C-alpha positions as CSV (number, residue, x, y, z in Angstrom):
1,Q,0.0,0.0,0.0
2,G,1.2,3.5,-0.9
3,T,1.7,6.1,1.8
4,M,-1.3,8.3,2.5
5,G,0.9,11.2,3.4
6,D,3.1,11.5,6.4
7,V,2.3,11.9,10.0
8,R,4.1,15.0,11.2
9,I,4.8,15.4,14.9
10,L,4.1,19.0,15.9
11,S,5.0,18.8,19.6
12,R,6.0,16.4,22.4
13,R,5.8,17.0,26.1
14,M,5.8,15.2,29.5
15,V,2.5,15.6,31.2
16,R,2.8,15.3,35.0
17,P,-0.1,14.1,37.1
18,E,-2.3,16.8,38.5
19,P,-1.6,17.0,42.3
20,T,-4.4,15.2,44.0
21,S,-5.0,14.0,47.6
22,L,-4.8,10.5,46.2
23,R,-1.1,10.6,45.7
24,P,1.2,10.0,48.6
25,L,3.8,12.7,49.4
26,E,6.7,10.2,49.4
27,P,7.3,8.4,46.1
28,E,6.2,4.8,46.6
29,T,7.3,1.7,44.8
30,I,4.7,-0.7,43.3
31,H,6.1,-4.3,43.2
32,L,5.1,-6.2,40.1
33,T,3.2,-9.5,40.4
34,P,3.8,-12.6,38.2
35,W,0.9,-11.4,35.9
36,D,2.7,-8.1,35.4
37,L,6.2,-9.6,35.0
38,K,5.0,-12.2,32.4
39,N,4.0,-9.3,30.2
40,I,7.2,-7.2,30.3
41,T,8.4,-9.0,27.3
42,V,5.6,-8.1,25.0
43,E,5.0,-4.8,23.1
44,H,2.8,-2.1,24.4
45,I,-1.0,-2.1,24.6
46,Q,-1.9,0.3,21.7
47,K,-5.5,1.2,21.1
48,G,-7.0,4.4,19.8
49,I,-10.3,5.8,18.6
50,L,-11.2,7.8,15.5
51,L,-13.4,10.8,16.2
52,P,-15.1,13.3,13.8
53,K,-13.6,16.8,13.8
54,P,-15.2,19.0,16.5
55,P,-18.1,20.7,14.6
56,T,-18.7,23.6,17.1
57,T,-15.1,25.0,16.8
58,G,-14.9,24.9,13.0
59,G,-12.9,21.7,13.2
60,H,-10.3,23.2,15.6
61,V,-9.0,20.7,18.1
62,D,-8.4,22.1,21.6
63,V,-5.1,20.3,22.2
64,E,-4.5,22.1,25.5
65,R,-7.8,20.8,26.9
66,L,-6.9,17.3,25.8
67,A,-3.5,17.6,27.5
68,S,-4.9,19.0,30.8
69,S,-7.7,16.3,31.0
70,F,-4.9,13.7,30.3
71,A,-3.1,15.2,33.3
72,G,-6.3,14.9,35.3
73,A,-6.6,11.2,34.4
74,I,-3.0,10.5,35.3
75,G,-3.6,12.3,38.6
76,R,-6.0,9.4,39.4
77,F,-3.7,6.8,37.8
78,Y,-0.6,8.5,39.3
79,P,1.8,5.4,39.3
80,Y,1.6,5.5,35.5
81,A,3.5,8.8,35.5
82,G,6.4,6.8,37.1
83,R,9.2,4.7,35.7
84,L,10.2,1.1,35.7
85,V,13.3,0.6,37.8
86,V,15.7,-2.3,38.0
87,A,17.5,-3.3,41.2
88,V,20.2,-6.0,41.4
89,A,19.3,-8.1,44.3
90,P,22.2,-8.3,46.8
91,Q,24.4,-11.4,47.0
92,S,22.7,-13.0,44.0
93,Q,22.5,-13.0,40.2
94,S,19.0,-11.7,40.2
95,L,17.0,-8.6,39.2
96,I,14.0,-6.9,40.8
97,I,11.9,-4.8,38.4
98,S,9.4,-2.4,40.1
99,L,7.3,0.6,39.2
100,R,8.6,3.7,41.0
101,C,5.9,6.3,41.4
102,S,8.2,9.2,40.7
103,G,5.7,11.4,38.9
104,E,8.1,12.1,36.0
105,G,5.2,12.1,33.6
106,A,3.5,10.5,30.7
107,E,4.3,11.6,27.2
108,F,1.8,13.6,25.2
109,I,2.3,14.0,21.5
110,H,0.4,16.3,19.0
111,A,0.6,15.3,15.4
112,M,-1.0,16.0,12.0
113,A,-1.8,13.8,9.0
114,P,-3.6,16.3,6.8
115,A,-3.8,13.9,3.8
116,V,-5.5,11.1,5.7
117,T,-9.3,11.0,5.9
118,I,-11.7,9.0,8.1
119,A,-12.7,7.0,5.1
120,D,-9.1,6.1,4.4
121,V,-9.0,4.4,7.8
122,T,-12.5,2.8,7.7
123,A,-13.6,2.2,4.1
124,S,-11.7,-1.1,3.5
125,P,-11.7,-4.1,5.8
126,V,-7.9,-4.1,5.3
127,V,-6.3,-1.7,7.8
128,P,-3.9,0.8,6.1
129,R,-0.3,0.9,7.3
130,V,-0.6,4.6,8.2
131,V,-2.7,3.7,11.3
132,S,0.4,2.4,13.1
133,S,2.0,5.9,12.8
134,F,-0.8,7.3,15.1
135,F,0.7,5.4,18.1
136,P,3.6,6.4,20.4
137,L,6.1,4.0,22.1
138,D,6.1,1.9,19.0
139,R,8.0,-1.4,18.7
140,L,9.2,-1.2,22.3
141,L,8.9,-4.1,24.7
142,G,7.7,-3.4,28.3
143,V,11.2,-4.2,29.6
144,D,12.7,-1.5,27.3
145,A,11.2,1.1,29.5
146,A,13.3,-0.1,32.4
147,A,16.4,-0.1,30.3
148,G,16.0,3.4,29.0
149,S,14.0,5.2,31.7
150,R,11.2,5.7,29.2
151,P,7.6,6.6,30.1
152,V,5.3,3.7,30.7
153,L,2.3,5.6,29.3
154,A,2.0,7.9,26.3
155,A,-0.9,9.5,24.3
156,Q,-0.9,10.8,20.8
157,V,-3.5,13.2,19.3
158,T,-3.3,13.1,15.5
159,E,-5.4,15.6,13.5
160,L,-6.6,14.1,10.2
161,A,-8.2,15.9,7.2
162,D,-11.7,15.4,8.6
163,G,-11.2,13.7,12.0
164,V,-9.0,13.2,15.0
165,F,-7.3,10.0,16.1
166,I,-6.7,9.7,19.9
167,A,-4.3,6.9,20.8
168,V,-2.8,5.6,24.0
169,S,0.1,3.3,24.4
170,M,0.6,1.6,27.7
171,N,3.3,-0.7,29.0
172,H,1.8,-4.2,29.3
173,G,4.1,-4.9,32.3
174,I,2.0,-2.5,34.5
175,A,-1.5,-2.9,33.2
176,D,-3.9,-5.0,31.2
177,G,-6.8,-4.1,28.9
178,T,-9.3,-3.5,31.7
179,T,-7.0,-0.9,33.3
180,F,-6.1,0.5,29.9
181,W,-9.8,1.3,29.1
182,Q,-10.5,2.5,32.6
183,L,-7.8,5.1,32.1
184,F,-9.0,6.0,28.6
185,N,-12.7,6.3,29.9
186,T,-11.5,8.5,32.7
187,W,-9.6,10.8,30.3
188,S,-12.5,11.1,27.9
189,E,-15.0,11.8,30.7
190,L,-12.7,14.6,32.2
191,S,-12.3,16.1,28.7
192,R,-16.0,16.0,28.1
193,A,-16.8,17.6,31.4
194,G,-14.4,20.5,30.7
195,A,-12.0,22.3,33.0
196,G,-12.1,22.7,36.8
197,D,-11.1,20.5,39.7
198,N,-14.6,20.0,40.8
199,V,-15.4,17.6,38.0
200,I,-17.1,14.5,39.4
201,N,-15.8,11.5,37.5
202,S,-18.1,8.5,37.5
203,M,-15.2,6.0,37.0
204,P,-14.3,4.1,40.1
205,L,-10.8,5.1,41.5
206,P,-8.1,2.6,40.5
207,V,-6.9,0.3,43.2
208,F,-3.1,-0.4,43.1
209,D,-2.9,-2.5,46.3
210,R,-1.6,-6.0,45.6
211,S,-2.6,-7.5,48.9
212,F,-5.1,-9.8,47.3
213,L,-2.1,-12.0,46.4
214,G,-2.1,-13.0,50.1
215,S,0.5,-15.5,51.1
216,C,0.5,-17.3,47.7
217,C,3.1,-15.0,46.2
218,A,5.4,-12.6,48.0
219,V,6.5,-9.5,46.2
220,P,9.0,-8.2,45.1
221,I,10.0,-11.2,43.0
222,P,13.7,-11.6,42.3
223,L,14.2,-12.8,38.6
224,P,17.0,-15.2,38.1
225,F,18.9,-13.1,35.4
226,G,22.2,-11.3,35.4
227,K,21.0,-8.5,33.2
228,L,17.8,-7.2,31.6
229,G,18.7,-8.3,28.1
230,D,18.5,-12.0,29.3
231,V,14.8,-11.6,30.0
232,V,14.0,-10.5,26.4
233,G,12.9,-13.1,23.8
234,Q,12.4,-12.5,20.1
235,R,11.0,-9.2,18.9
236,V,7.9,-9.0,16.7
237,H,9.3,-6.7,14.0
238,L,11.9,-9.3,13.0
239,F,9.1,-11.6,11.8
240,P,7.4,-11.6,8.4
241,P,4.8,-8.8,8.3
242,V,1.2,-9.7,8.6
243,Q,-1.9,-8.1,7.0
244,E,-4.7,-7.1,9.3
245,C,-8.4,-6.7,8.6
246,F,-11.3,-5.4,10.7
247,I,-14.5,-7.5,10.5
248,H,-17.9,-6.6,11.9
249,F,-20.6,-8.9,13.2
250,S,-24.1,-7.6,14.0
251,A,-25.9,-8.4,17.2
252,A,-28.3,-10.7,15.3
253,S,-25.5,-12.6,13.6
254,V,-23.6,-13.1,17.0
255,K,-26.9,-14.3,18.5
256,E,-27.4,-16.7,15.6
257,L,-23.9,-18.2,16.0
258,K,-24.4,-18.6,19.8
259,A,-27.8,-20.4,19.2
260,K,-26.3,-22.7,16.6
261,A,-23.3,-23.6,18.8
262,N,-25.5,-24.4,21.7
263,A,-28.1,-26.3,19.6
264,E,-25.3,-28.5,18.2
265,M,-24.0,-29.3,21.7
266,S,-27.5,-29.7,23.4
267,G,-27.7,-33.4,23.0
268,S,-24.2,-34.1,24.1
269,G,-24.8,-34.0,27.8
270,T,-22.0,-31.4,28.3
271,G,-24.4,-29.2,30.2
272,S,-22.4,-26.0,29.8
273,T,-23.7,-22.9,27.9
274,I,-21.4,-21.6,25.1
275,S,-21.1,-17.8,25.3
276,S,-21.5,-15.4,22.4
277,L,-17.8,-14.7,22.3
278,Q,-16.9,-18.4,22.4
279,A,-19.3,-19.1,19.5
280,L,-17.8,-16.1,17.5
281,L,-14.2,-17.2,18.1
282,A,-15.1,-20.8,17.1
283,H,-16.5,-19.5,13.9
284,L,-13.2,-17.7,13.3
285,W,-11.1,-20.6,14.3
286,R,-12.7,-22.9,11.8
287,A,-12.3,-20.3,9.0
288,V,-8.6,-19.7,9.9
289,C,-7.9,-23.4,9.7
290,R,-9.4,-23.3,6.1
291,A,-7.6,-20.1,5.2
292,R,-4.3,-21.5,6.3
293,Q,-5.1,-24.7,4.3
294,L,-4.1,-26.9,7.3
295,S,-4.0,-30.7,6.7
296,P,-6.7,-32.6,8.7
297,D,-4.1,-34.2,11.0
298,Q,-2.3,-30.9,11.9
299,E,-2.7,-29.8,15.4
300,T,-4.0,-26.3,16.0
301,A,-4.3,-24.3,19.2
302,Y,-6.5,-21.4,20.2
303,I,-5.3,-19.3,23.1
304,V,-7.8,-16.9,24.7
305,L,-6.9,-14.3,27.3
306,V,-9.0,-14.8,30.4
307,G,-9.6,-12.0,33.0
308,F,-9.2,-12.9,36.6
309,R,-11.2,-10.0,38.2
310,G,-14.4,-11.7,39.3
311,R,-12.8,-15.2,38.9
312,V,-10.2,-14.9,41.7
313,G,-11.5,-13.8,45.1
314,G,-10.3,-10.5,46.5
315,I,-9.3,-8.7,43.3
316,P,-11.2,-5.4,43.1
317,A,-13.1,-4.7,39.9
318,S,-11.1,-1.5,39.5
319,Y,-7.7,-3.2,40.3
320,A,-5.1,-1.4,38.3
321,G,-2.5,-3.9,37.0
322,N,-2.5,-7.2,35.1
323,A,-5.1,-9.7,36.1
324,V,-5.2,-11.9,33.0
325,G,-3.9,-15.3,31.9
326,N,-4.0,-17.7,29.0
327,A,-6.5,-20.5,28.4
328,T,-5.5,-22.9,25.5
329,A,-7.8,-25.1,23.5
330,K,-6.2,-27.7,21.2
331,S,-7.3,-30.1,18.5
332,T,-6.6,-31.2,15.0
333,A,-7.6,-29.0,12.1
334,G,-9.7,-31.8,10.7
335,D,-11.8,-31.9,13.9
336,I,-12.2,-28.2,14.2
337,V,-13.4,-27.9,10.6
338,G,-15.3,-31.2,10.5
339,K,-17.0,-31.5,13.9
340,G,-18.9,-28.3,13.6
341,L,-19.2,-24.9,15.3
342,G,-20.6,-26.2,18.6
343,W,-17.7,-28.6,19.1
344,A,-15.0,-26.0,18.5
345,A,-16.8,-23.5,20.7
346,W,-17.2,-26.2,23.5
347,L,-13.4,-26.7,23.4
348,L,-12.9,-23.0,24.0
349,N,-15.6,-23.1,26.7
350,R,-13.7,-25.9,28.5
351,A,-10.4,-24.1,28.3
352,V,-11.8,-21.0,29.8
353,A,-13.6,-23.0,32.6
354,S,-10.3,-24.6,33.5
355,C,-9.0,-21.2,34.7
356,D,-10.5,-21.5,38.1
357,E,-9.3,-19.8,41.3
358,A,-7.4,-22.8,42.7
359,S,-5.4,-23.5,39.5
360,T,-4.8,-19.7,39.1
361,R,-3.4,-19.3,42.6
362,D,-1.2,-22.4,42.2
363,K,0.3,-20.9,39.0
364,L,0.9,-17.6,40.8
365,A,2.6,-19.4,43.7
366,S,4.9,-21.5,41.5
367,W,5.8,-18.8,39.0
368,P,8.7,-17.1,41.0
369,Q,10.6,-20.5,41.1
370,E,10.4,-20.9,37.4
371,P,9.6,-17.6,35.7
372,S,8.2,-17.7,32.1
373,F,7.4,-14.7,30.0
374,N,4.9,-14.1,27.3
375,C,6.5,-13.9,23.9
376,L,4.3,-13.7,20.8
377,P,7.0,-14.5,18.2
378,G,7.9,-17.5,20.4
379,F,4.3,-18.6,20.5
380,V,4.0,-18.4,16.7
381,A,7.3,-20.3,16.3
382,A,6.1,-23.0,18.6
383,V,2.5,-23.2,17.3
384,P,2.5,-21.9,13.7
385,T,-1.1,-23.1,13.4
386,G,-2.2,-21.2,16.5
387,T,-4.6,-18.3,17.0
388,F,-4.4,-15.9,19.9
389,T,-7.2,-13.6,21.1
390,G,-6.9,-10.7,23.5
391,S,-9.1,-7.8,24.6
392,S,-12.8,-8.0,25.4
393,P,-16.2,-7.0,24.0
394,R,-17.0,-5.7,27.5
395,F,-14.6,-2.8,27.3
396,D,-16.2,0.6,26.8
397,V,-14.7,1.8,23.5
398,Y,-17.6,3.8,22.0
399,G,-18.4,5.7,25.2
400,N,-15.1,7.7,24.8
401,D,-16.7,11.0,23.7
402,F,-14.1,13.7,24.5
403,G,-16.7,16.5,24.3
404,W,-17.7,16.7,20.6
405,G,-19.1,13.3,19.6
406,A,-18.8,9.6,19.9
407,P,-16.0,7.6,18.2
408,V,-16.7,6.4,14.7
409,A,-14.1,3.5,14.9
410,V,-11.5,1.9,17.0
411,R,-8.1,0.6,15.8
412,S,-4.9,-0.7,17.4
413,G,-1.2,0.0,16.8
414,S,1.4,-2.4,15.4
415,G,2.3,-3.7,18.9
416,N,2.1,-7.5,19.2
417,K,0.9,-8.0,15.6
418,V,1.9,-11.6,14.7
419,D,0.3,-14.2,12.5
420,G,-2.8,-15.4,14.3
421,K,-3.3,-12.4,16.6
422,V,-7.0,-11.4,16.9
423,T,-8.3,-8.5,18.9
424,V,-12.0,-8.5,19.9
425,Y,-14.1,-5.3,20.4
426,A,-17.7,-4.4,21.1
427,G,-19.4,-3.4,17.9
428,R,-20.2,0.2,17.3
429,A,-23.9,-0.5,17.1
430,G,-23.9,-1.9,20.7
431,G,-26.5,-4.5,21.7
432,G,-24.2,-7.4,21.5
433,S,-22.6,-6.6,18.1
434,M,-18.8,-7.3,18.0
435,A,-15.8,-6.7,15.8
436,L,-12.7,-8.7,15.2
437,E,-9.3,-7.4,14.1
438,V,-7.5,-10.3,12.5
439,C,-3.8,-10.5,11.7
440,L,-2.7,-13.3,9.3
441,A,-0.1,-13.9,6.7
442,P,-1.3,-12.0,3.6
443,E,-2.2,-15.0,1.5
444,A,-4.2,-16.6,4.3
445,L,-6.0,-13.3,5.0
446,A,-7.0,-13.1,1.3
447,R,-8.5,-16.6,1.6
448,L,-10.3,-15.7,4.9
449,V,-12.1,-12.7,3.4
450,A,-13.0,-14.7,0.3
451,D,-14.5,-17.5,2.5
452,G,-18.2,-17.5,1.9
453,E,-19.1,-19.5,5.0
454,F,-17.1,-17.2,7.3
455,M,-18.1,-13.9,5.6
456,S,-21.8,-14.7,5.5
457,A,-22.0,-13.9,9.3
458,T,-20.3,-10.5,8.9
459,S,-21.8,-7.1,8.4
460,T,-20.4,-4.2,6.5
461,V,-21.3,-1.6,9.1
462,E,-18.4,0.0,11.1
């Protein structure tokens, strides 16, 4: 794809958190849990929304208002204005990585892409390459922030010909998608409400306390490495590029897939209800097996990210940090394609159900003795027939009105884009509609969007 005109950076600054009563006077240190540390080897969470130009101001974007409301949001999420620090544990070859709440600031970037229109971004299911230029902290792993004293959080406001793209990049070693969108929602609500300290924000305050770990896992955790570089695995951008497409499913279509999956399994005595998301991902899994032209006896795996808030006792709903893990379903491609939608969905259902509190706490407790880190290129190398889904349709994406209208689209940056990576979002129409952002090798993606059985469930609406 040709370039659609360059993205020009107009200004960069460090935004410090607004002083609030929430923030302790002495800089504190937040110790990372196994869930946090597992994710310091992946690229940043990069999500952003596409908004129309503000109609009331003749299209002028009040960048100062966006910067000051960002400072207000960081005031509530003050540790994210800090820096990752590395200490060498005394008398041993080990490292301790922590988040020091130093208040040094998050980066705020103002950019322009005057040749890019909203339609350029949304008209085709294939996502144009220019979108990745709307995101800061690109191609960095979480652990790179510790090595270079970089910010763990950055925002970029890019003005397009007829719209505005507001993007946030957040270090995955300090937060997961739930926390990411809570921060994003807080920022948009503060911007929408306008200036003043008396703004009442409806978002619950983030909870940074790690005491829910209890005795199962003492922090800080010494990592058995001599230097930071030893922690890092392979980097994503050294792998063959993938193509990505954005595919929409109406509420009616998702409901139909769920009904079909449950009907197929109703006589099997399994007794568990397949969810809408499990049915949709099973529909995709089957299509990806066809698009990759896997032979029937090839093993294929589907990894789903599972959230632990609400699954593991004591974790507050507004806990700020990582509270996610992987559930893996495996089978042969022949069975995934041949045994029907319900069977593939039931495998996903069983994998998610296996992430119960007892097994989760066991994994937390044993992790410090044998630390392992998430590495998407490593996953692709180990399971080239695998698919991996993160994010959640429960995240509030389309509620992010910054004061002049609701988002028209959501997109993500180039972070963690490997063959088989799928991101799930709520659909713009709400009501149970969903959207999938699918990354595959170009020839497999071409076959996927030409697959009649798969595409018959999709809708063209953004």
